N, C-alpha and C positions, 0 to 999 in steps of 0.2 A: 583649372581645378581638375583633378583626376579622381575617378570613381571606380571602385572595383566591382565588377559584375560577376554573376555566376555563383555556383555552389562553392563555399569555402573548403569543402572536403576534397575538391579536385586538386590535382597537383599543379595545374597551370591556370591561375586566375586571368580573367579578361579585363583589361584596363580600357576605360572609355574617357575621352577628354570631354569636358563640359565647359560651358560659358554662360554667364549671366546676361540676360537680355534686360537692358535698363528700362525698356518700355513696359513690358508685361511682368517684370520682376521675377521671372522663372529661370531656373538653372536648367539648361537644355544641352543635349549632345551637340558637338560642333557640327554635325551633319545637318542640324536645323538652322544653320547660318549660311548665307551666300558667301562665296569667296570674294576677297578684295585684296589684291596684291599691294595696294597702297597703305594698308594698315599693318601695324607691327605683328599682330597675330595672324594676318592673312585672311581675316574674316570680317564681314560687315558688322557694324555695331549692333544692329537690331536683328532679331530672329526673322526667318523667312515670312512668317505670318504677319508680324508687325510691320516689316518692310513693305509687303504688298499692300496692306491697309493704308499705310502712310502714302505710298505712291498713288493709290486710287484717290485718296483725299486731295492730294496735290493736283492731280489731273482735273478733278471736279472743280476745285477753286480757281484754277488757271486755264480753263477751257478756251476762252477767247484768245489768250496769249499763245497757246499751243496751236490753235487753228491758224492764227496769223503767221506763225513760223512755218507751218506747212504750206500756206499760200506763197510765202516768200521763196521757199525751195522750188515750188513749181515754176515760178516766174524766173528763177535763176537759170533755166534752160537756155534762155536768150544770152545770158552772160557767159554760159559755157560755150555757146557757139562763137561768140566774139573772142573768147580765149583760144579756141581752136583755130580761128582765122589768124590771130596774132602769132600762134605757134607755127602755122604754115608759113607766114611771112618771115619769121625768124629763121626757120629751117632753110628757106630759099636764100636768105641773105648770108647765112653762115655755113655754106656747104663744106668749106674747107675744114672747119672745126669739127663738123659731124663726121667727115671722112676720117679725120685723125682719130676720133674716139672709136669709130668702127674698126679701124685698122689695129688699134691698141687691143681691142677685144679679140679680134681674130688672131693677133700675135700671141696673146695670152693663152688662147685655146691651143695654138700650135705648140707652144712651149710645154704645155701640160699633156700633150698627146705622145705617149711613149713609143719608141721605135719597135718595141717587141710586140705591138699589136699585129694580129694575123689578118688576112683578108676577110675571114668570116667575122672578126671583131669589127672591122671597118664597115662591113655590110650591115651588121646589127645596129651600128650607130646611124647609118644612113636610113635604115628602116624606122628607127625611132623618130627621126626628123620627118619622114614621110607620113608616119602615123599622126604626128602633131598637125601637119598640114591637112591631112584628111579630116581629122576631128574639127579643125577650124572651118573647113568647107561644109561639113555635114551638120554640125551642131549650131553654127552661127555664133558660137562663143570662141574666144581666143584661148588657144592652148600653147604651152611652151614645153620645150625639152629642158628639164631642170637638172642641174648638177647637184646631187644629194649632198656631197661635200663640196662647197663652192670652190671655184678655181682661184678666186682672189679673196678668200675669207680672212677675217681679222686675226684669228688664232691658228687656223689650220687651212691648208689648201689641198684640194683634191686633184685627181687626174681626169682627163677627157677620155674615159674608157666606158664600155657598155655597162659594166656593173655599177658605175657611178651616175648613170643617166636614168631618167624616168620622164614620162609624159604626164603633166599635171595641168589643171586650169591656170591660165595666166595670172589671175588674181591671187592665187595661192603662191605662185612663184614670186610675184612682185612683193607680196606681204612678207615672205621669207627673206628676200634680199640676199645678202651674203652671210646670213646667220647659219650656224651649225652648232647645235647644243652638244658640248663636249662633256 
């Protein structure tokens, strides 16, 4: 539903999108609803106030179940350690496969490093990798040198040049993967 706001005598009316909340039966602006990409209109079904009240009620009714889930997550640290041990054994057993994957990545980077890079460009690239290593050391968090436009993207591939590189936290880089919004 669209509503016209403002003074009718002005030359440019302001349009505001609205939506009906089925819980409180009020027609509210779409800014009163949380986003939800899974729905057709891209918004939650209930308004923010109704959604928060509903979530609080659920938490109160299912307190024991939620506490048990939290306890299970704390206990899963042991399972994480066993997973890391299994990963270490796998890596030791499959060194050839890992070497092949690492060489493929290195080859991909070399193919996308243009010949026209100057010595100062190569120095800037080296500095970015040194910056990532320094941040790893100093902060205790993992940092990566990210290709803004991925080298092996699904729709577009970038180059290994200083203008396409940035140092970001590793978690952001892994979350991004090979995605580049075109």
